[in-house]
N, C-alpha and C positions, 0 to 999 in steps of 0.2 A: 581376295578382298581388295574391299575399294579403299583408292588411297586421293590423297589430296593432288598429290603431284608425283608423277615418274620422270625420272630422270636416264635417259639410256646414254650412257656413259662416265666412268667415273675415274676419270683423270681431273687436272687440275680443273676444266672450265666444271666439270659436273661436280666436284667436291665442294667446290666453291658458291655454285648454284643451291646445295644440298645447307649448305651451312646459313645460307641467308633466309632459305626458308626452316630448318630445325629453330634457329632464333626466334621465328613466328610461332611455333608449336606447331605446327602442320606437318601433317602423315607423309611421308615422302620415302620412296625406295627407290633407292640408286640401282642399277643394273650396269653389271661393268664386265666386259672378258678380259680383262689382264693387258691389251695390245696397246699401252701408249705408245703414240707416234715418236718419243725420244725416249722409247726403251733401251736403244742402244750407245747412249751417251754417259760415259760416268760421273760429268758431272753438270750442273746446271747453272749458271751465267747470267747476270743480269736482272733477278729477281730478288729485289728490295731484303734487307736482312739475311737472306738466305744465298748470297752470291759464294757459287763453290758446294753447296750441298750435292749429295746423290738425288738425282729425278725420284728414285725409288724410296730414298728415305723420306723427302718431303713429302709423297703420299702417302708412305706408312704412317707419319704424324699427324695428317689431316684426319687421316681412317680412325684414328684412337680418339682424336679430340671429339670427330662427329658422334663416335659412337657415347659418349657422353649425353647424348638427346637422346630419350626415351622413343621419339617419334620419327628417326631414321632408321630405316635399315639399307644394308649393304648388302647385296646378291652377288656373286661370281656365275655371270652366265651372260652367253651373247642373244642380245634380241634381234629375233628373224624378221619380225613382221611387226609393222603398225599404225593403226586406222583407226579413224573416228565412228566411231559407233552409238552415237547420239549425240545431242545438239550442245552438252557438256559431259562429255564420256570419250576417253580414247582407251583403245586396248593395245598391250604390246604382247607378243608373243615369244618366249623363249623355248628351247628345244623340248623343256620338261612342263613348264606351265604357263598362264597366262593370267597377265595383270592389268586391273582397271584405273582409270584415274581422273579425275576432272582436266587436269592438266600435264600436258608433256614436255619436256626439255629435249631436245637433242643435243646431245656433247659428244659423240659418239666418233671427233675428229676425224682425220682422212689418212689415207695413204701412198707414200711416195713412190711415186715408179722412177727408176731411176735410171742413169744412163747406161747403157746395154754393153760397157767395157767390163771385162774380164778383171776381177778383182776390187770394185769399187764396192757391193754388198757387202763383202766382208770387211771392210775398212769403214761403213758410214756409220757415222756417230763418233768414232774413235780419230782419227785422221782424214774425215772426208766431210765436210760439214756443209749446209744450206745458210746460216747466220753468221756473219761476221760479229755482229753484236752480243753472241750468245757463246763463241769461239774463238774469236779474231785475236784478242788481247794476248791468250796463253800461247800464242807461235811465236811471243818476246820478237816479234819486228824482224823475223826470218825469213826466206823465200816462200810465195805464197804462191800456188798456181789454181787456174781457175780453170775447169771441164766446163767447157762451151757446150750448151746443148740447144744454140741458136740466136736470135739477136737481141733478145733478152738479157743474154748473160754480159752486154753491157753494162748493165746495172752493178753487177755483181766487180765489175771490172772498174768501173770507175771511183765504187767506193774501198774496194779493200788496201789500196795504194797506203791511206792511214793505217796499216797493219801490217807492213811487210813491205817488201820488193816483191813487185807482180806480175803475173805471166800470164797471158791470157793464150791458153791453148786451143785454137780452134778446132781441130778433128774433124774437119771438113761441113761443122756445122751450120756455117753462115761466112761469109765474107765480106767483112765491115769497108763501108764506104770511105768517100775522101775526107767530110765530116767527122764520122767516126775513129777515122784514124788520126785527126787530127787531134781530137779530144784523149785520145787515151795515150797518144805523146805528152799534151801536157800534163797527164799524171803522172807519165813516167812508166807505163804500161808495155812491158815486152810481148810480141806477137810470135808465138809457133804456130805455123800453120801446117808440120808434120803430123800423120797420120798417129795416132794412138793405138799400140795393139794390146797392152795391158797395164793393170796396176799392181805393183807389187811392193816390197818394204816391211819392214813391222811398225815401230814405232812410230815412223816416217817415213810417208809415202813415195814413192819411186814411180815415174811416169815411165814406161818402157815407150819408145818410137819406133816404126814402121823400117827404120833404115838400120837398126840397131845399134841407135845411141839410149842414153837414157838420161835423167834428170829428175834430180831430187830434190823435194821441197819440205817444209816444214808442214805444210798442210795442206789439203788440198779443200777449193770449195765448187758447189755447183749449184743448178737449179733442176731440183726434180720437177715433174710434174705431179701433179695431189688429184687424186681419187676416191670421192665421199663415198660412205654407204650408202644403201640403197632406201632408208628409212624416210628420207624427205621428198623423194620420187613417190613413195607407197604415199607418201600423205599428201599430197599435192603443192608441194611448195615452190615458190618460187625460187628458181635456180638462177643467177648472176654469173657472168663470165669474168674469172679474174685470167692475171697474167699466168697463172701456171696452174689452172683448171678452175672449176665450177665452184662456185660456193652458196652457202642458202642466204637468199637476202633476208633483212632483220630490219627493225624500226629501232629508234632509240633506248625501248625498255627489250630488244630481242625478241619481238615478236616477230613469228615467220608469216607472210601472206596468208596463210591457215590460223584464222584465230582461235587462242589457245595452245597452239604449239608455237615453243617456243628455242631457239638455237644459242649456241654458245661455242667459243674456243675458235680450233680451226677450221670448222667443217662450215662456219659461220663468218671469215675472215679470208678475203686473197692472201694476207700474210699474218703469221703467228709468232707467239714466245708465251713459255709460261706467266711473265704477266701478264701479257696482254688476254691470254686465255682465264687467268684469274679474276681480272677485271668485267670481262665477258661475262663469266659465269656469276659473279656476285650482281650483276644486274639485271640477268637474266632471272634468277631467283627473287629479286626484287618484283620484277617485272611479274611474274607468274603468280606471286603473293598478291601483288595490287587488283589484278585480275580477277581474282577470285571476289573481289571485293566490289571493286569497280567496275563494275560491266558494262 
């Protein structure tokens, strides 16, 4: 079946893009594998009017609302391949079917590559986070630890004292220079340079150190590396270097370097949140629609 737009990825950005296109009565299919980046988090914060809602609840309600538009389909599947098959035609392939459309929106998000410390993965999104604006307030100004992954962890170390008493756990990842040490001291950050063996604890994380001592925290933060899916590379979209990994370069209407291909959400932004993903998705939907009219 021929569509106006295929949206690869049906989380916050992809559904926001679909809503704009649905309201323009364009024929759209959203293909989503159900692997939202924030699926490990029990609550979502910072999104106006939905602060504290569960991510799954927001997505479920968005799907119900989109279901009221007759021109939108949502398919649960993984997009395996994407390619240009004509001047104004793109083809995507799932394990069971092939779809074509005049425009393509990439909204598949990114995968987090976490520090290789035992216990981190089990607590990701529950008591170990990456965004203080999303999860810092709920720590109630308690003890906060930062699992450093390199010099970029200075960014978190400078921010997080606004949310609680902060300790930067270097774990051999880098050595702050004199200027950095002065900045950290001015912000009241404690430096811990002993190596970490594992993270334990139930509701609150406990950092177990190599010398046998343990440090308890209200929550931990870390900077993950991000890995985007293969679709942008298959299409030849320009990628840019971000602080945590590569992301797809886009213009003010979220169009990539390939005409007719748009990208939104974390795959097209160096850092992300639900609010930013929804905003970028709305713009991608508008951009894709306008491109169908104003060539």
